[in-house]
C-alpha positions in Angstrom: 63.0 127.6 171.0 66.0 125.3 171.6 69.5 126.2 170.3 69.2 123.6 167.6 65.8 124.9 166.4 67.1 128.4 166.4 70.2 127.5 164.3 68.1 125.7 161.8 65.5 128.5 161.6 68.3 131.0 160.9 69.6 128.8 158.1 66.2 128.6 156.6 65.4 132.2 156.9 68.7 133.2 155.3 68.1 130.9 152.3 64.4 131.3 152.0 63.2 134.6 153.5 59.7 134.1 152.0 59.2 130.7 153.6 58.0 129.1 150.3 60.7 126.4 149.9 60.6 122.8 151.1 63.2 122.0 153.7 65.7 119.2 153.5 67.8 118.6 156.6 71.1 116.9 156.3 73.8 115.8 158.8 76.5 118.4 158.1 77.9 121.1 155.9 79.8 118.5 153.8 76.5 117.0 152.8 75.1 120.4 151.9 78.2 121.0 149.7 77.9 117.5 148.1 74.3 117.9 147.2 74.8 121.4 145.8 77.5 120.1 143.5 75.6 117.0 142.4 72.5 119.1 141.7 74.5 121.3 139.3 75.1 118.3 137.0 72.9 116.6 134.5 70.0 115.6 134.8 69.4 118.0 137.8 70.9 121.2 136.5 67.8 122.4 134.7 65.2 121.1 137.1 65.2 124.1 139.4 65.6 122.1 142.5 67.3 124.7 144.6 64.5 127.1 143.7 62.1 124.7 145.5 64.3 123.4 148.3 66.5 124.8 151.0 69.2 122.4 152.3 70.3 123.0 155.9 72.7 121.0 158.1 71.6 119.8 161.5 75.1 119.1 162.9 74.7 115.4 163.2 72.5 112.4 162.5 70.7 112.5 165.9 69.9 116.2 165.3 68.3 115.3 161.9 66.0 112.9 163.8 65.2 115.5 166.4 64.3 118.0 163.8 62.1 115.6 161.8 60.3 114.7 165.0 59.6 118.3 165.7 58.8 119.3 162.1 57.0 116.5 160.3 56.8 118.6 157.2 60.5 118.7 156.7 62.5 116.2 154.7 65.7 114.6 156.0 68.8 112.8 154.5 71.3 110.8 156.5 74.1 108.4 155.7 73.4 104.7 155.6 76.4 103.8 157.7 76.1 100.2 158.9 72.3 99.9 158.8 70.8 96.8 157.2 67.9 97.0 154.8 65.6 96.0 157.7 67.1 98.8 159.9 66.6 101.3 157.1 62.9 100.3 156.7 62.4 100.6 160.5 63.8 104.1 160.6 61.7 105.2 157.7 58.7 103.8 159.5 59.4 106.2 162.3 60.3 109.1 160.0 58.3 108.9 156.7 60.1 111.9 155.2 63.5 110.4 155.8 65.8 109.4 152.9 68.8 107.2 153.5 71.8 107.5 151.3 72.4 104.4 149.1 76.0 104.2 150.2 77.7 104.1 153.6 78.5 107.8 153.4 79.2 110.5 150.8 82.9 109.6 150.7 81.9 106.2 149.3 81.3 108.1 146.0 85.1 108.9 146.0 86.6 105.5 146.4 85.1 103.4 143.6 87.9 102.8 140.9 85.6 102.9 137.8 84.0 106.2 138.9 87.3 107.8 139.8 89.0 106.5 136.6 86.3 108.1 134.4 86.5 111.4 136.2 90.2 111.6 136.8 92.1 109.1 134.6 95.4 110.6 135.5 95.1 109.4 139.1 95.5 105.7 138.2 94.0 104.6 141.6 92.6 101.2 140.7 95.6 99.1 141.8 96.0 101.1 145.1 92.3 100.8 145.9 92.1 97.1 145.1 95.2 96.3 147.2 93.7 98.1 150.2 90.2 96.4 150.0 91.1 93.6 152.5 92.0 96.2 155.1 88.9 98.2 154.3 86.8 95.1 154.8 88.5 94.2 158.1 88.0 97.8 159.3 84.3 97.6 158.2 83.9 94.4 160.2 85.5 95.9 163.3 83.3 99.0 162.9 80.2 96.9 162.9 81.4 94.9 165.9 82.5 97.9 168.0 80.4 100.9 167.0 77.1 99.6 168.7 78.9 99.0 172.0 78.3 102.5 173.4 74.6 102.3 172.9 74.5 98.9 174.4 76.4 100.0 177.5 74.1 103.0 177.9 71.1 100.7 177.6 72.6 98.4 180.3 72.8 101.4 182.7 76.5 102.2 182.7 75.7 105.9 183.0 72.9 105.8 185.5 72.3 102.4 187.2 75.5 102.2 189.1 75.0 105.7 190.6 71.4 105.3 191.6 70.2 106.2 195.1 69.9 104.4 197.4 73.2 102.9 196.3 73.5 99.3 195.1 74.8 96.6 197.4 77.8 94.5 196.4 75.8 91.7 194.9 73.7 94.0 192.7 76.9 95.8 191.6 78.5 92.6 190.6 75.5 91.5 188.5 75.3 94.9 186.8 79.0 95.3 186.0 79.1 91.7 184.9 76.8 92.5 181.9 79.3 95.3 180.9 82.1 92.8 180.9 80.1 90.5 178.6 79.4 93.3 176.2 83.1 94.4 176.1 84.7 91.0 176.0 87.1 90.1 173.3 85.0 87.0 172.5 81.9 89.2 171.9 83.7 91.5 169.6 85.4 88.7 167.7 82.1 86.9 167.2 80.5 90.0 165.8 83.5 90.6 163.5 83.3 87.0 162.2 79.6 87.5 161.5 80.3 90.7 159.6 83.1 89.1 157.6 80.8 86.2 156.6 78.3 88.8 155.3 81.0 90.5 153.3 82.0 87.3 151.5 78.7 87.3 149.6 79.3 90.8 148.1 81.2 92.0 145.1 84.1 94.4 145.4 81.9 97.1 144.0 79.2 96.5 146.6 81.8 96.4 149.4 83.2 99.7 148.4 79.7 101.2 148.2 78.1 100.0 151.3 80.4 97.9 153.5 83.7 99.9 153.7 83.7 103.0 155.8 84.1 105.5 153.0 85.4 108.4 155.1 88.2 106.3 156.6 89.1 104.5 153.3 89.1 107.8 151.3 91.5 109.4 153.8 93.8 106.3 153.8 93.9 105.6 150.1 92.6 108.4 147.9 93.2 111.7 149.6 97.0 111.9 149.5 97.2 110.7 145.9 94.4 113.1 144.8 96.1 116.0 146.5 99.0 115.7 144.0 96.6 116.8 141.3 95.1 119.7 143.4 98.0 120.9 145.6 96.2 124.0 146.7 93.1 122.1 147.9 93.1 120.3 151.3 90.4 118.7 153.4 86.9 119.5 152.3 88.2 121.7 149.5 89.9 118.7 147.9 86.6 116.7 148.2 84.9 119.6 146.4 87.4 119.4 143.5 86.8 115.6 143.2 83.0 115.8 143.5 83.0 118.5 140.8 84.6 116.1 138.3 82.7 112.9 138.9 79.5 112.2 137.0 76.4 111.4 139.1 76.4 107.6 139.6 73.2 105.8 138.7 72.4 104.8 142.3 72.8 108.4 143.4 70.8 109.7 140.4 67.9 107.4 141.3 68.1 108.4 144.9 68.1 112.1 144.3 65.2 111.9 141.8 63.2 110.3 144.6 64.3 112.9 147.2 63.5 115.9 145.0 60.6 114.6 143.0 
């Protein structure tokens, strides 16, 4: 048994000694806390979901995929991140029991002005969030341009091809490293950013805050410091717990969770 399998098995056995519950694997402990809090709100509170499911954290998105591959009977939930609808469908085709969050990540449920205003009217965050949206969009465009570069470099052989044996001659080395320069060029990144920016122009502010802006980064930059004034004894994940406790379950999340736990 691998270390990952052993860790997951320990979590499952601790929460479900009889082995009768269904297993939902999530990326991390923050997701486990988030789901537990949401499932304690209407309409989920009286549905007995946690009597039927055990929620365990895998320690990352790639680990969720590894576990689903090894245990087809398990269910999985991951952040949407920058995936398009087509990419989501492709991933679900590989993992039929995978559910993809309807927003970029769970922090995107803590950055939408209307939802925060209803839960915490004293915060008065609407103006601050609205003013920061252009920076959030630019960051989202840069994230979409730069984040795939690592995978593309690995696919091009940056970690193996250069160090193969017998070693490459100078001409082959030049051809190989030339592809890396193309991937990392400023022109390539700027072109990708421009394409992402064009996509963002077709979306409303609400949609951008839900699925385009990197919620974890935006929350930390705009919401966290202001929210901490209301909860001075709560920092980091504890502050998020305080906020998640107060927000109502948004409609898109309600629909999503009803599908996951049906």
